[in-house]
C-alpha positions in Angstrom: 0.0 0.0 0.0 2.9 2.3 0.6 3.9 2.2 -3.1 0.3 3.1 -4.1 0.3 6.1 -1.7 3.7 7.3 -3.0 2.6 6.9 -6.6 -0.7 8.7 -5.9 1.4 11.8 -5.1 3.2 11.6 -8.5 0.7 11.8 -11.3 3.3 12.3 -14.0 5.1 9.1 -13.0 1.9 7.2 -12.6 0.8 8.2 -16.1 4.1 7.1 -17.5 3.9 3.7 -15.8 0.3 3.2 -17.2 1.5 4.3 -20.7 4.6 2.1 -20.8 3.2 -1.0 -19.1 0.7 -2.2 -21.7 0.1 -5.7 -23.1 1.9 -7.1 -26.1 0.3 -9.4 -28.6 1.1 -12.4 -26.4 -0.5 -11.0 -23.3 2.7 -10.0 -21.5 3.7 -6.6 -20.3 5.7 -4.8 -23.0 8.0 -3.1 -20.4 8.4 -6.0 -18.0 8.5 -8.5 -20.9 8.1 -11.7 -19.1 5.3 -10.7 -16.7 1.7 -11.4 -17.6 -0.3 -8.3 -18.1 -1.5 -6.5 -16.1 1.8 -6.5 -14.4 2.3 -5.5 -10.8 3.6 -2.0 -11.6 0.5 -1.3 -13.8 -1.8 -2.5 -11.0 0.0 -0.3 -8.5 -0.4 2.7 -10.8 -4.1 2.0 -11.3 -4.7 1.7 -7.6 -2.8 5.0 -7.1 -5.0 6.7 -9.6 -8.1 5.5 -7.8 -6.7 6.7 -4.5 -5.9 10.1 -6.0 -9.2 10.6 -7.8 -11.2 9.7 -4.7 -9.5 12.6 -3.0 -8.5 10.4 0.0 -6.0 11.7 2.4 -2.6 10.5 1.2 -0.7 10.2 4.4 2.4 8.0 4.5 
């Protein structure tokens, strides 16, 4: 949860992660290569976005 909170405070980085960690034609993450998509980093970024858009308090 700590990574989600940290990434929620960094919208530019969060967007970059979501842009770069996309599925390839075989269902793997393009950036991670061997990880199935959605990879862990992509899921963290999505959860951070949800946390940020809900306007929840982002205390460490």
